[in-house]
N, C-alpha and C positions, 0 to 999 in steps of 0.2 A: 717356646722352648722345645728343644729336640727331645725325643724319647729317651735317649741315653742319659741326658742331663736330668730328666724327670725321674728316671729309675734311681739314679744316685741320690737325688734330693729326698725322695720319699722313703727310700730304704733307710736313710740317715734319720729322718723324722720318726719313722716307726721304731728304730732301735732305741730311741730315747723314751718310749712309752713303758711305763711300769705294768706289771700284770694286773694290778688294781685298776689302772686307767683303761687298759684293754677291755677288761670285763665291763666297766662302766660305759665306755663308748659303744661296745658291742651290744649291750642291752638297749641303749638309746636307739641304735640303728634298728634293732628288731622291733622296738615299739613304733618307730616311724613307718616300718614296712606294713604294719597293720592298717595304715590309712590308705594304702594303695588299692585300686580296684582289680586285684589279681587273685582273689581267693575263691573264685568259682571254678577254677581249673582242677584237674585230677592229678596230673603228673608234673612234679616239681623237681628240677635238677639242682643239686646244691653241692658245693665243694666242702670238703672237710678241712678244717683249719690246720695250716702248717705252723705249729707253735713257734718253731725256730725262726720263722720269717715274721713273727708277730702279726699274722693275718687276723682279720676280723674273726672273732669267735662265733662260729655258726651254730653252736649248741643251742642258743636261744631260738634261732629260726627252726632248727630241727624239732624243738619242743612245740613250737607253734604248729608246724606241719603235722606232727603226730597228733596233737590235740584236735586238729581239724580233720583228722582221718584221711590225709592225702597220701598218694603214692610218692615216695621219696626215691629219687634216682641219684646214684653216686657213680663216679667215673674211675676208671683205671687207665693210667697213661702208659703208652708205649713209646719210649724215647728213641727207638730206632726208626719208627714210622711217623712219629709225632702226631699220632692219632689217639683218640680215647675210645674205650669201650664202656658202655653204660650198663649198670646193674641196679635192679630194684633192691632197696634196703628192706630186709626182712629180719625176723627174730633170729634166723640162722646165719645171717651175713657175718663173715669173719673179716675184720678190718686189720690190715697190717701196713706198717710204714715201708715205703720203698726206699731205694738207696738215696733219694733226694729228700727223705723225711716227709713225703706226701702220704697221709693216711688214705688207704684205698681198699676197696673190697678185693678179696682174694679171687672170688668167682661168684656165680649166682645166676639169677634169672636175667638174661640179657634184654635190654630195652632199646628199641630202635629210636633214632633221632626224631622221626616223625610223630612219635607218641608224646614227646616232651613238649609241654605247653608254656612253662615258665622256667627260666634259668637264672639262678643267682650267680653272678660273675665276679671272680676275684680280680683285683686290680691294684696297681700301685698309685696311679693318678688318672684323672679324667679331665676333659675340658667341657666348656659350656655348650658344645655341639653334640655331646654324647660319645666322643671318641675316648678310647681308654688306652692306658699303657699297662701292659702286663709284664711278665718276666722276660719276654722276648723270644719265646720258642714257637709261638703261633698256635698252640694247642686249642685255645678257645676260639680264635678266629676261624680255624678250620671246622671245628665242631659247630659253631653258631651258623656258619655259612651252609651247613647241611641240614639245619633245622627248618621247619616250616616257616614261611615268611611272617606268619602271625604269632610266632613264638615270642613271648615277652622276655626281654633281656634286662636284668636289674643288676647294676653294679653296686658294690658295697665298699664304702670308703670312710676312713676316720677323718679325712681332710676334705676341705671344700674344693670346688672346681678351679682349674687353671683357666685362663682366658682362651688359649688355643694351644693345641699340640701341632707343631710346625711340620713334622714329617709323617703325615698320615698317608697310608697306602690305600689303593683301591680295594684291596682284599681285607682291610680292617672293617669289622662289623661294628656298627654303632649300637649304643645302648638305647633302650626305651626310657629307662629311669636310672638314676643313681641316688642312693640313699646314704646320707651322712648322719652323724648324731644330731646335727642342727637342722637339716632340711631335706626335702625330697626334690630332686631335679627331674623334670620331664622333658624329653627331647622329641 
């Protein structure tokens, strides 16, 4: 299936999920994450949930990271350059929704891509080879391409893998894992 078709399909599937279902599925994903061999790192990049898009609720993962005393990194998106700036989450971090309803830090202590060891990646769909479909702006592909080669990339999805995504680009960065409520995919 083509990315455009997959975007449409998975946005529709997400729109049918109740808030109760989202919480249940998100907690199941967070519990599955605990089984991954990724908890020895120090710097973890995570996206904050866009509730209006019914994204995976990352609050559960944030609690795990806080409990493990990890450095949590959040991004701020620049829609003119389609680049992201990354900030350390601290007690003083102010979070504000941008015009696209993306919760992001206003400012803070900037963290360079080469410090980030694990990235939790938002997505709409993924396939059995670790390719993902996002919203189509390329923010994460550009960001992940600038990370160290050994940075661990973990997709989070309510739904299971598609067999293949037909229109993958050379610039698309593949995932190392994708975690669903039912299973962990390794690529």
